[in-house]
PQR file with spaces between the fields and no chain letter, atoms N, CA, C, O and H, PARSE charges and radii, in Angstrom:
ATOM       1  N    MET     1       0.840   -1.182    0.000 -0.4000 1.5000
ATOM       2  CA   MET     1       0.000    0.000    0.000 -0.0000 2.0000
ATOM       3  C    MET     1       0.883    1.243    0.000  0.5500 1.7000
ATOM       4  O    MET     1       1.710    1.431    0.892 -0.5500 1.4000
ATOM       5  N    ARG     2       0.700    2.068   -0.991 -0.4000 1.5000
ATOM       6  CA   ARG     2       1.486    3.296   -1.076 -0.0000 2.0000
ATOM       7  C    ARG     2       0.758    4.433   -0.370  0.5500 1.7000
ATOM       8  O    ARG     2      -0.448    4.619   -0.530 -0.5500 1.4000
ATOM       9  H    ARG     2       0.028    1.915   -1.715  0.4000 1.0000
ATOM      10  N    LEU     3       1.505    5.170    0.398 -0.4000 1.5000
ATOM      11  CA   LEU     3       0.933    6.339    1.067 -0.0000 2.0000
ATOM      12  C    LEU     3       1.009    7.534    0.136  0.5500 1.7000
ATOM      13  O    LEU     3       1.981    7.693   -0.603 -0.5500 1.4000
ATOM      14  H    LEU     3       2.485    5.019    0.528  0.4000 1.0000
ATOM      15  N    ASN     4       0.008    8.355    0.170 -0.4000 1.5000
ATOM      16  CA   ASN     4       0.098    9.564   -0.640 -0.0000 2.0000
ATOM      17  C    ASN     4       0.973   10.596    0.077  0.5500 1.7000
ATOM      18  O    ASN     4       1.372   10.402    1.226 -0.5500 1.4000
ATOM      19  H    ASN     4      -0.781    8.226    0.770  0.4000 1.0000
ATOM      20  N    ASN     5       1.251   11.658   -0.601 -0.4000 1.5000
ATOM      21  CA   ASN     5       2.169   12.671   -0.073 -0.0000 2.0000
ATOM      22  C    ASN     5       1.669   13.270    1.240  0.5500 1.7000
ATOM      23  O    ASN     5       2.468   13.561    2.131 -0.5500 1.4000
ATOM      24  H    ASN     5       0.927   11.816   -1.534  0.4000 1.0000
ATOM      25  N    ARG     6       0.369   13.453    1.366 -0.4000 1.5000
ATOM      26  CA   ARG     6      -0.211   14.019    2.586 -0.0000 2.0000
ATOM      27  C    ARG     6       0.060   13.118    3.791  0.5500 1.7000
ATOM      28  O    ARG     6       0.430   13.598    4.863 -0.5500 1.4000
ATOM      29  H    ARG     6      -0.280   13.216    0.643  0.4000 1.0000
ATOM      30  N    GLU     7      -0.124   11.823    3.610 -0.4000 1.5000
ATOM      31  CA   GLU     7       0.102   10.878    4.711 -0.0000 2.0000
ATOM      32  C    GLU     7       1.580   10.813    5.089  0.5500 1.7000
ATOM      33  O    GLU     7       1.919   10.690    6.266 -0.5500 1.4000
ATOM      34  H    GLU     7      -0.425   11.433    2.739  0.4000 1.0000
ATOM      35  N    ARG     8       2.451   10.894    4.097 -0.4000 1.5000
ATOM      36  CA   ARG     8       3.887   10.904    4.379 -0.0000 2.0000
ATOM      37  C    ARG     8       4.268   12.125    5.189  0.5500 1.7000
ATOM      38  O    ARG     8       5.011   12.024    6.165 -0.5500 1.4000
ATOM      39  H    ARG     8       2.175   10.994    3.141  0.4000 1.0000
ATOM      40  N    ARG     9       3.760   13.284    4.784 -0.4000 1.5000
ATOM      41  CA   ARG     9       4.054   14.514    5.527 -0.0000 2.0000
ATOM      42  C    ARG     9       3.540   14.418    6.948  0.5500 1.7000
ATOM      43  O    ARG     9       4.195   14.887    7.879 -0.5500 1.4000
ATOM      44  H    ARG     9       3.157   13.366    3.991  0.4000 1.0000
ATOM      45  N    LYS    10       2.377   13.817    7.125 -0.4000 1.5000
ATOM      46  CA   LYS    10       1.805   13.673    8.463 -0.0000 2.0000
ATOM      47  C    LYS    10       2.705   12.791    9.334  0.5500 1.7000
ATOM      48  O    LYS    10       2.952   13.109   10.498 -0.5500 1.4000
ATOM      49  H    LYS    10       1.845   13.436    6.368  0.4000 1.0000
ATOM      50  N    GLU    11       3.191   11.690    8.770 -0.4000 1.5000
ATOM      51  CA   GLU    11       4.064   10.783    9.522 -0.0000 2.0000
ATOM      52  C    GLU    11       5.403   11.436    9.856  0.5500 1.7000
ATOM      53  O    GLU    11       5.906   11.279   10.968 -0.5500 1.4000
ATOM      54  H    GLU    11       2.991   11.431    7.825  0.4000 1.0000
ATOM      55  N    VAL    12       5.981   12.165    8.907 -0.4000 1.5000
ATOM      56  CA   VAL    12       7.259   12.848    9.165 -0.0000 2.0000
ATOM      57  C    VAL    12       7.073   13.919   10.234  0.5500 1.7000
ATOM      58  O    VAL    12       7.941   14.102   11.088 -0.5500 1.4000
ATOM      59  H    VAL    12       5.572   12.292    8.004  0.4000 1.0000
ATOM      60  N    GLY    13       5.952   14.623   10.191 -0.4000 1.5000
ATOM      61  CA   GLY    13       5.656   15.607   11.227 -0.0000 2.0000
ATOM      62  C    GLY    13       5.563   14.974   12.605  0.5500 1.7000
ATOM      63  O    GLY    13       6.032   15.544   13.590 -0.5500 1.4000
ATOM      64  H    GLY    13       5.247   14.474    9.497  0.4000 1.0000
ATOM      65  N    LYS    14       4.953   13.789   12.673 -0.4000 1.5000
ATOM      66  CA   LYS    14       4.862   13.084   13.953 -0.0000 2.0000
ATOM      67  C    LYS    14       6.241   12.687   14.468  0.5500 1.7000
ATOM      68  O    LYS    14       6.516   12.777   15.665 -0.5500 1.4000
ATOM      69  H    LYS    14       4.571   13.326   11.873  0.4000 1.0000
ATOM      70  N    VAL    15       7.106   12.247   13.554 -0.4000 1.5000
ATOM      71  CA   VAL    15       8.460   11.844   13.955 -0.0000 2.0000
ATOM      72  C    VAL    15       9.226   13.033   14.514  0.5500 1.7000
ATOM      73  O    VAL    15       9.865   12.915   15.559 -0.5500 1.4000
ATOM      74  H    VAL    15       6.882   12.174   12.582  0.4000 1.0000
ATOM      75  N    PHE    16       9.172   14.180   13.835 -0.4000 1.5000
ATOM      76  CA   PHE    16       9.873   15.367   14.325 -0.0000 2.0000
ATOM      77  C    PHE    16       9.305   15.823   15.663  0.5500 1.7000
ATOM      78  O    PHE    16      10.059   16.237   16.544 -0.5500 1.4000
ATOM      79  H    PHE    16       8.653   14.275   12.986  0.4000 1.0000
ATOM      80  N    PHE    17       7.989   15.755   15.827 -0.4000 1.5000
ATOM      81  CA   PHE    17       7.389   16.159   17.091 -0.0000 2.0000
ATOM      82  C    PHE    17       7.821   15.220   18.220  0.5500 1.7000
ATOM      83  O    PHE    17       8.117   15.670   19.327 -0.5500 1.4000
ATOM      84  H    PHE    17       7.376   15.419   15.112  0.4000 1.0000
ATOM      85  N    ASP    18       7.856   13.921   17.938 -0.4000 1.5000
ATOM      86  CA   ASP    18       8.316   12.968   18.954 -0.0000 2.0000
ATOM      87  C    ASP    18       9.779   13.204   19.320  0.5500 1.7000
ATOM      88  O    ASP    18      10.143   13.134   20.494 -0.5500 1.4000
ATOM      89  H    ASP    18       7.615   13.555   17.039  0.4000 1.0000
ATOM      90  N    LEU    19      10.619   13.481   18.325 -0.4000 1.5000
ATOM      91  CA   LEU    19      12.027   13.785   18.609 -0.0000 2.0000
ATOM      92  C    LEU    19      12.164   15.003   19.511  0.5500 1.7000
ATOM      93  O    LEU    19      12.988   15.011   20.426 -0.5500 1.4000
ATOM      94  H    LEU    19      10.324   13.538   17.371  0.4000 1.0000
ATOM      95  N    SER    20      11.362   16.032   19.259 -0.4000 1.5000
ATOM      96  CA   SER    20      11.449   17.224   20.102 -0.0000 2.0000
ATOM      97  C    SER    20      11.001   16.918   21.531  0.5500 1.7000
ATOM      98  O    SER    20      11.588   17.429   22.484 -0.5500 1.4000
ATOM      99  H    SER    20      10.692   16.026   18.516  0.4000 1.0000
ATOM     100  N    LYS    21       9.963   16.086   21.688 -0.4000 1.5000
ATOM     101  CA   LYS    21       9.519   15.711   23.031 -0.0000 2.0000
ATOM     102  C    LYS    21      10.598   14.923   23.762  0.5500 1.7000
ATOM     103  O    LYS    21      10.854   15.169   24.941 -0.5500 1.4000
ATOM     104  H    LYS    21       9.485   15.671   20.913  0.4000 1.0000
ATOM     105  N    TYR    22      11.235   13.975   23.071 -0.4000 1.5000
ATOM     106  CA   TYR    22      12.280   13.167   23.706 -0.0000 2.0000
ATOM     107  C    TYR    22      13.472   14.027   24.103  0.5500 1.7000
ATOM     108  O    TYR    22      14.058   13.823   25.166 -0.5500 1.4000
ATOM     109  H    TYR    22      11.027   13.775   22.113  0.4000 1.0000
ATOM     110  N    LEU    23      13.830   14.977   23.264 -0.4000 1.5000
ATOM     111  CA   LEU    23      14.957   15.853   23.565 -0.0000 2.0000
ATOM     112  C    LEU    23      14.648   16.737   24.769  0.5500 1.7000
ATOM     113  O    LEU    23      15.499   16.898   25.645 -0.5500 1.4000
ATOM     114  H    LEU    23      13.354   15.143   22.401  0.4000 1.0000
ATOM     115  N    LEU    24      13.451   17.311   24.829 -0.4000 1.5000
ATOM     116  CA   LEU    24      13.069   18.129   25.985 -0.0000 2.0000
ATOM     117  C    LEU    24      13.014   17.289   27.261  0.5500 1.7000
ATOM     118  O    LEU    24      13.424   17.756   28.323 -0.5500 1.4000
ATOM     119  H    LEU    24      12.761   17.180   24.118  0.4000 1.0000
ATOM     120  N    THR    25      12.516   16.067   27.169 -0.4000 1.5000
ATOM     121  CA   THR    25      12.459   15.193   28.339 -0.0000 2.0000
ATOM     122  C    THR    25      13.863   14.863   28.830  0.5500 1.7000
ATOM     123  O    THR    25      14.120   14.847   30.034 -0.5500 1.4000
ATOM     124  H    THR    25      12.182   15.687   26.306  0.4000 1.0000
ATOM     125  N    THR    26      14.761   14.602   27.897 -0.4000 1.5000
ATOM     126  CA   THR    26      16.144   14.302   28.266 -0.0000 2.0000
ATOM     127  C    THR    26      16.797   15.488   28.956  0.5500 1.7000
ATOM     128  O    THR    26      17.538   15.313   29.923 -0.5500 1.4000
ATOM     129  H    THR    26      14.551   14.616   26.919  0.4000 1.0000
ATOM     130  N    ILE    27      16.532   16.681   28.472 -0.4000 1.5000
ATOM     131  CA   ILE    27      17.085   17.887   29.096 -0.0000 2.0000
ATOM     132  C    ILE    27      16.552   18.031   30.518  0.5500 1.7000
ATOM     133  O    ILE    27      17.317   18.305   31.443 -0.5500 1.4000
ATOM     134  H    ILE    27      15.930   16.823   27.686  0.4000 1.0000
ATOM     135  N    ALA    28      15.243   17.847   30.697 -0.4000 1.5000
ATOM     136  CA   ALA    28      14.631   18.025   32.015 -0.0000 2.0000
ATOM     137  C    ALA    28      15.148   16.999   33.012  0.5500 1.7000
ATOM     138  O    ALA    28      15.516   17.355   34.131 -0.5500 1.4000
ATOM     139  H    ALA    28      14.621   17.624   29.945  0.4000 1.0000
ATOM     140  N    ILE    29      15.181   15.740   32.621 -0.4000 1.5000
ATOM     141  CA   ILE    29      15.643   14.691   33.532 -0.0000 2.0000
ATOM     142  C    ILE    29      17.141   14.820   33.787  0.5500 1.7000
ATOM     143  O    ILE    29      17.598   14.619   34.912 -0.5500 1.4000
ATOM     144  H    ILE    29      14.882   15.451   31.711  0.4000 1.0000
ATOM     145  N    GLY    30      17.897   15.150   32.763 -0.4000 1.5000
ATOM     146  CA   GLY    30      19.343   15.314   32.930 -0.0000 2.0000
ATOM     147  C    GLY    30      19.684   16.444   33.871  0.5500 1.7000
ATOM     148  O    GLY    30      20.639   16.342   34.641 -0.5500 1.4000
ATOM     149  H    GLY    30      17.526   15.314   31.849  0.4000 1.0000
ATOM     150  N    SER    31      18.916   17.529   33.824 -0.4000 1.5000
ATOM     151  CA   SER    31      19.201   18.647   34.724 -0.0000 2.0000
ATOM     152  C    SER    31      18.843   18.320   36.169  0.5500 1.7000
ATOM     153  O    SER    31      19.402   18.909   37.094 -0.5500 1.4000
ATOM     154  H    SER    31      18.140   17.613   33.198  0.4000 1.0000
ATOM     155  N    LEU    32      17.917   17.385   36.372 -0.4000 1.5000
ATOM     156  CA   LEU    32      17.566   16.989   37.734 -0.0000 2.0000
ATOM     157  C    LEU    32      18.672   16.142   38.375  0.5500 1.7000
ATOM     158  O    LEU    32      18.934   16.275   39.571 -0.5500 1.4000
ATOM     159  H    LEU    32      17.463   16.906   35.620  0.4000 1.0000
ATOM     160  N    PHE    33      19.314   15.281   37.598 -0.4000 1.5000
ATOM     161  CA   PHE    33      20.296   14.356   38.139 -0.0000 2.0000
ATOM     162  C    PHE    33      21.731   14.844   38.033  0.5500 1.7000
ATOM     163  O    PHE    33      22.628   14.243   38.623 -0.5500 1.4000
ATOM     164  H    PHE    33      19.101   15.173   36.627  0.4000 1.0000
ATOM     165  N    SER    34      21.963   15.903   37.304 -0.4000 1.5000
ATOM     166  CA   SER    34      23.323   16.409   37.118 -0.0000 2.0000
ATOM     167  C    SER    34      23.674   17.375   38.244  0.5500 1.7000
ATOM     168  O    SER    34      22.850   18.192   38.657 -0.5500 1.4000
ATOM     169  H    SER    34      21.234   16.391   36.824  0.4000 1.0000
ATOM     170  N    LYS    35      24.902   17.271   38.733 -0.4000 1.5000
ATOM     171  CA   LYS    35      25.337   18.179   39.795 -0.0000 2.0000
ATOM     172  C    LYS    35      25.634   19.566   39.244  0.5500 1.7000
ATOM     173  O    LYS    35      25.320   20.574   39.877 -0.5500 1.4000
ATOM     174  H    LYS    35      25.571   16.608   38.398  0.4000 1.0000
ATOM     175  N    ASP    36      26.234   19.611   38.072 -0.4000 1.5000
ATOM     176  CA   ASP    36      26.534   20.905   37.465 -0.0000 2.0000
ATOM     177  C    ASP    36      25.876   20.969   36.083  0.5500 1.7000
ATOM     178  O    ASP    36      26.228   20.220   35.172 -0.5500 1.4000
ATOM     179  H    ASP    36      26.488   18.792   37.558  0.4000 1.0000
ATOM     180  N    VAL    37      24.927   21.871   35.959 -0.4000 1.5000
ATOM     181  CA   VAL    37      24.187   22.025   34.712 -0.0000 2.0000
ATOM     182  C    VAL    37      24.901   23.064   33.860  0.5500 1.7000
ATOM     183  O    VAL    37      25.113   24.196   34.294 -0.5500 1.4000
ATOM     184  H    VAL    37      24.642   22.479   36.699  0.4000 1.0000
ATOM     185  N    ASN    38      25.269   22.672   32.651 -0.4000 1.5000
ATOM     186  CA   ASN    38      25.942   23.572   31.738 -0.0000 2.0000
ATOM     187  C    ASN    38      24.883   24.357   30.972  0.5500 1.7000
ATOM     188  O    ASN    38      24.101   23.779   30.216 -0.5500 1.4000
ATOM     189  H    ASN    38      25.097   21.752   32.299  0.4000 1.0000
ATOM     190  N    LEU    39      24.858   25.662   31.165 -0.4000 1.5000
ATOM     191  CA   LEU    39      23.833   26.505   30.565 -0.0000 2.0000
ATOM     192  C    LEU    39      23.932   26.509   29.039  0.5500 1.7000
ATOM     193  O    LEU    39      22.904   26.512   28.362 -0.5500 1.4000
ATOM     194  H    LEU    39      25.493   26.131   31.779  0.4000 1.0000
ATOM     195  N    ALA    40      25.122   26.509   28.496 -0.4000 1.5000
ATOM     196  CA   ALA    40      25.290   26.542   27.046 -0.0000 2.0000
ATOM     197  C    ALA    40      24.748   25.265   26.407  0.5500 1.7000
ATOM     198  O    ALA    40      24.037   25.332   25.405 -0.5500 1.4000
ATOM     199  H    ALA    40      25.957   26.507   29.046  0.4000 1.0000
ATOM     200  N    THR    41      25.070   24.119   26.968 -0.4000 1.5000
ATOM     201  CA   THR    41      24.594   22.850   26.423 -0.0000 2.0000
ATOM     202  C    THR    41      23.076   22.745   26.532  0.5500 1.7000
ATOM     203  O    THR    41      22.408   22.299   25.600 -0.5500 1.4000
ATOM     204  H    THR    41      25.647   24.064   27.783  0.4000 1.0000
ATOM     205  N    THR    42      22.542   23.156   27.669 -0.4000 1.5000
ATOM     206  CA   THR    42      21.093   23.124   27.860 -0.0000 2.0000
ATOM     207  C    THR    42      20.396   24.057   26.881  0.5500 1.7000
ATOM     208  O    THR    42      19.343   23.716   26.342 -0.5500 1.4000
ATOM     209  H    THR    42      23.085   23.519   28.427  0.4000 1.0000
ATOM     210  N    SER    43      20.969   25.224   26.648 -0.4000 1.5000
ATOM     211  CA   SER    43      20.375   26.178   25.710 -0.0000 2.0000
ATOM     212  C    SER    43      20.376   25.652   24.277  0.5500 1.7000
ATOM     213  O    SER    43      19.393   25.803   23.552 -0.5500 1.4000
ATOM     214  H    SER    43      21.824   25.501   27.085  0.4000 1.0000
ATOM     215  N    VAL    44      21.479   25.038   23.878 -0.4000 1.5000
ATOM     216  CA   VAL    44      21.563   24.482   22.522 -0.0000 2.0000
ATOM     217  C    VAL    44      20.561   23.348   22.350  0.5500 1.7000
ATOM     218  O    VAL    44      19.888   23.272   21.322 -0.5500 1.4000
ATOM     219  H    VAL    44      22.277   24.915   24.467  0.4000 1.0000
ATOM     220  N    ALA    45      20.452   22.466   23.341 -0.4000 1.5000
ATOM     221  CA   ALA    45      19.525   21.350   23.257 -0.0000 2.0000
ATOM     222  C    ALA    45      18.068   21.835   23.252  0.5500 1.7000
ATOM     223  O    ALA    45      17.242   21.307   22.507 -0.5500 1.4000
ATOM     224  H    ALA    45      20.999   22.528   24.176  0.4000 1.0000
ATOM     225  N    ALA    46      17.758   22.827   24.071 -0.4000 1.5000
ATOM     226  CA   ALA    46      16.402   23.372   24.091 -0.0000 2.0000
ATOM     227  C    ALA    46      16.083   24.067   22.763  0.5500 1.7000
ATOM     228  O    ALA    46      14.975   23.938   22.243 -0.5500 1.4000
ATOM     229  H    ALA    46      18.429   23.256   24.675  0.4000 1.0000
ATOM     230  N    GLY    47      17.047   24.795   22.224 -0.4000 1.5000
ATOM     231  CA   GLY    47      16.840   25.435   20.924 -0.0000 2.0000
ATOM     232  C    GLY    47      16.624   24.421   19.814  0.5500 1.7000
ATOM     233  O    GLY    47      15.776   24.621   18.944 -0.5500 1.4000
ATOM     234  H    GLY    47      17.947   24.900   22.647  0.4000 1.0000
ATOM     235  N    ALA    48      17.384   23.337   19.838 -0.4000 1.5000
ATOM     236  CA   ALA    48      17.208   22.277   18.838 -0.0000 2.0000
ATOM     237  C    ALA    48      15.838   21.624   18.982  0.5500 1.7000
ATOM     238  O    ALA    48      15.197   21.279   17.989 -0.5500 1.4000
ATOM     239  H    ALA    48      18.074   23.174   20.544  0.4000 1.0000
ATOM     240  N    SER    49      15.400   21.459   20.212 -0.4000 1.5000
ATOM     241  CA   SER    49      14.090   20.866   20.442 -0.0000 2.0000
ATOM     242  C    SER    49      12.980   21.752   19.893  0.5500 1.7000
ATOM     243  O    SER    49      12.048   21.258   19.259 -0.5500 1.4000
ATOM     244  H    SER    49      15.921   21.739   21.019  0.4000 1.0000
ATOM     245  N    PHE    50      13.071   23.046   20.131 -0.4000 1.5000
ATOM     246  CA   PHE    50      12.053   23.961   19.616 -0.0000 2.0000
ATOM     247  C    PHE    50      12.125   24.077   18.096  0.5500 1.7000
ATOM     248  O    PHE    50      11.098   24.270   17.445 -0.5500 1.4000
ATOM     249  H    PHE    50      13.829   23.448   20.646  0.4000 1.0000
ATOM     250  N    LEU    51      13.307   23.963   17.529 -0.4000 1.5000
ATOM     251  CA   LEU    51      13.448   23.954   16.072 -0.0000 2.0000
ATOM     252  C    LEU    51      12.771   22.715   15.479  0.5500 1.7000
ATOM     253  O    LEU    51      12.069   22.810   14.472 -0.5500 1.4000
ATOM     254  H    LEU    51      14.141   23.806   18.058  0.4000 1.0000
ATOM     255  N    LEU    52      12.980   21.565   16.101 -0.4000 1.5000
ATOM     256  CA   LEU    52      12.314   20.343   15.640 -0.0000 2.0000
ATOM     257  C    LEU    52      10.793   20.460   15.763  0.5500 1.7000
ATOM     258  O    LEU    52      10.054   19.979   14.904 -0.5500 1.4000
ATOM     259  H    LEU    52      13.550   21.488   16.920  0.4000 1.0000
ATOM     260  N    MET    53      10.334   21.101   16.837 -0.4000 1.5000
ATOM     261  CA   MET    53       8.903   21.288   17.013 -0.0000 2.0000
ATOM     262  C    MET    53       8.326   22.207   15.934  0.5500 1.7000
ATOM     263  O    MET    53       7.232   21.964   15.425 -0.5500 1.4000
ATOM     264  H    MET    53      10.934   21.492   17.535  0.4000 1.0000
ATOM     265  N    ALA    54       9.067   23.262   15.590 -0.4000 1.5000
ATOM     266  CA   ALA    54       8.617   24.156   14.534 -0.0000 2.0000
ATOM     267  C    ALA    54       8.605   23.446   13.182  0.5500 1.7000
ATOM     268  O    ALA    54       7.683   23.640   12.390 -0.5500 1.4000
ATOM     269  H    ALA    54       9.955   23.459   16.004  0.4000 1.0000
ATOM     270  N    LEU    55       9.621   22.627   12.912 -0.4000 1.5000
ATOM     271  CA   LEU    55       9.643   21.857   11.672 -0.0000 2.0000
ATOM     272  C    LEU    55       8.452   20.908   11.607  0.5500 1.7000
ATOM     273  O    LEU    55       7.822   20.775   10.558 -0.5500 1.4000
ATOM     274  H    LEU    55      10.370   22.470   13.555  0.4000 1.0000
ATOM     275  N    ALA    56       8.142   20.255   12.712 -0.4000 1.5000
ATOM     276  CA   ALA    56       6.999   19.343   12.750 -0.0000 2.0000
ATOM     277  C    ALA    56       5.709   20.093   12.452  0.5500 1.7000
ATOM     278  O    ALA    56       4.835   19.575   11.757 -0.5500 1.4000
ATOM     279  H    ALA    56       8.653   20.364   13.565  0.4000 1.0000
ATOM     280  N    TYR    57       5.588   21.296   12.968 -0.4000 1.5000
ATOM     281  CA   TYR    57       4.379   22.088   12.743 -0.0000 2.0000
ATOM     282  C    TYR    57       4.229   22.462   11.269  0.5500 1.7000
ATOM     283  O    TYR    57       3.132   22.389   10.716 -0.5500 1.4000
ATOM     284  H    TYR    57       6.299   21.716   13.533  0.4000 1.0000
ATOM     285  N    TYR    58       5.320   22.856   10.642 -0.4000 1.5000
ATOM     286  CA   TYR    58       5.241   23.298    9.245 -0.0000 2.0000
ATOM     287  C    TYR    58       5.225   22.139    8.254  0.5500 1.7000
ATOM     288  O    TYR    58       4.723   22.294    7.141 -0.5500 1.4000
ATOM     289  H    TYR    58       6.212   22.915   11.091  0.4000 1.0000
ATOM     290  N    ILE    59       5.763   20.982    8.634 -0.4000 1.5000
ATOM     291  CA   ILE    59       5.757   19.831    7.732 -0.0000 2.0000
ATOM     292  C    ILE    59       4.375   19.165    7.703  0.5500 1.7000
ATOM     293  O    ILE    59       3.904   18.748    6.645 -0.5500 1.4000
ATOM     294  H    ILE    59       6.171   20.856    9.538  0.4000 1.0000
ATOM     295  N    ALA    60       3.738   19.071    8.856 -0.4000 1.5000
ATOM     296  CA   ALA    60       2.446   18.380    8.930 -0.0000 2.0000
ATOM     297  C    ALA    60       1.400   19.180    8.155  0.5500 1.7000
ATOM     298  O    ALA    60       1.305   20.396    8.317 -0.5500 1.4000
ATOM     299  H    ALA    60       4.120   19.410    9.716  0.4000 1.0000
ATOM     300  N    PRO    61       0.615   18.500    7.313 -0.5600 1.5000
ATOM     301  CA   PRO    61      -0.391   19.206    6.532  0.2800 2.0000
ATOM     302  C    PRO    61      -1.572   19.630    7.405  0.5500 1.7000
ATOM     303  O    PRO    61      -1.846   19.035    8.448 -0.5500 1.4000
ATOM     304  N    LEU    62      -2.255   20.668    6.949 -0.4000 1.5000
ATOM     305  CA   LEU    62      -3.443   21.114    7.653 -0.0000 2.0000
ATOM     306  C    LEU    62      -4.569   20.111    7.437  0.5500 1.7000
ATOM     307  O    LEU    62      -4.609   19.426    6.416 -0.5500 1.4000
ATOM     308  H    LEU    62      -2.033   21.151    6.103  0.4000 1.0000
ATOM     309  N    ASP    63      -5.473   20.027    8.393 -0.4000 1.5000
ATOM     310  CA   ASP    63      -6.614   19.126    8.232 -0.0000 2.0000
ATOM     311  C    ASP    63      -7.503   19.641    7.111  0.5500 1.7000
ATOM     312  O    ASP    63      -7.635   20.846    6.896 -0.5500 1.4000
ATOM     313  H    ASP    63      -5.440   20.583    9.223  0.4000 1.0000
ATOM     314  N    LYS    64      -8.101   18.703    6.409 -0.4000 1.5000
ATOM     315  CA   LYS    64      -8.999   19.070    5.316 -0.0000 2.0000
ATOM     316  C    LYS    64     -10.311   19.597    5.875  0.5500 1.7000
ATOM     317  O    LYS    64     -10.766   19.191    6.944 -0.5500 1.4000
ATOM     318  H    LYS    64      -7.994   17.724    6.584  0.4000 1.0000
ATOM     319  N    GLU    65     -10.898   20.506    5.126 -0.4000 1.5000
ATOM     320  CA   GLU    65     -12.203   21.023    5.516 -0.0000 2.0000
ATOM     321  C    GLU    65     -13.251   19.937    5.277  0.5500 1.7000
ATOM     322  O    GLU    65     -13.161   19.204    4.292 -0.5500 1.4000
ATOM     323  H    GLU    65     -10.528   20.836    4.257  0.4000 1.0000
ATOM     324  N    PRO    66     -14.246   19.821    6.164 -0.5600 1.5000
ATOM     325  CA   PRO    66     -15.288   18.781    5.968  0.2800 2.0000
ATOM     326  C    PRO    66     -16.194   19.071    4.796  0.5500 1.7000
ATOM     327  O    PRO    66     -17.106   18.294    4.513 -0.5500 1.4000
């Protein structure tokens, strides 16, 4: 079964959104267990997570009108 372009975009958007969630979760849990939190590393990881979230938003197609 071949997926059309809309379904592919939807799946890729889900993957990027999941990656951003996993990255944010890793940052949050890592900062809880780390004795010294590096602000630069945390900032880069948070920025990458928000970039992935923005990509997921723009890649995923809009819902069709009923």
